[in-house]
C-alpha positions, 0 to 999 in steps of 0.5 A: 500500500503506498505511503500516501494512502496510509497517511489518509487512514485516519480519514477512514469513514468506516473506521471512525463510525465503527469506533464511535459505535463501539464507544457509544455501545460500551457506554449504553452496555454499562447502563444495561448490565444489571438487566443481563442485556447488551445494547444489541439484544435490547434493540432486538427486543425493542424492535420486536415489541414495537413492530410485532412478530416478524421473520428473522430476515425482516428483523435483520433488515429493520436493524440493518444487520447481517442475518447470521449475526442476528441469529447468533445475537438472538440465541441467548434471548431465546435460551432465556425465554425472552423471545419465541421462535416459531414457524412462519404463518405464511411460510412454514420454512421461515421463522417468526420471532416474537417477544415473550411475557418475560421478554417484555418485562426485561425490556421494561426494566432495561428501558428505564436504564436506557432512558438514563443512558440516553439522558447522560449521553445527551448531557455529555454530548449535547442534546442538539448535537445528539439529535443532529448526529441521529439525523446524520446517521439516519441519512447514512443508513438510507444512503444507497451504498449497497448499490456500489458494493453489489455492483462491484461484487457482481463484477467479481462474480462475473469475472470469477465465473468467466475465469472458471469457464475459461479454465474448464475450456482449457484457456487461462 
């Protein structure tokens, strides 16, 4: 990697966002610790409670989360009886998630602590700046970044497929 590229490393948007996300998640996790929930688990319960039962794929889209990562994150919630996973109503191959009574009770306890964390964050960072930050981050999430990534991924797949075809035909 050329040294001028390395010199711009501190300008990496992805790194800055991930560091900020980890920093803020650790802060909220400290508040939620007594409930046994992490911020990611709290978010799952809150989305399911607010939007009602939904499939794993739908919840992953709502959370802007990889389905596999969501699956790993929700396993302790299921184990602890905080969510129920049932066959889908319309498609029995899909799985539908719902918050249980125990999950609702835990969410209510955690929500009180989340409010404290939210208040503390806004006192430290500034309420107006926090609102502006949420607005900007919402814009980032709605920005069509996946098109650029899927286009280049598609190109890599096409290149690999044509290379495999050339190799199987005896060409390099």
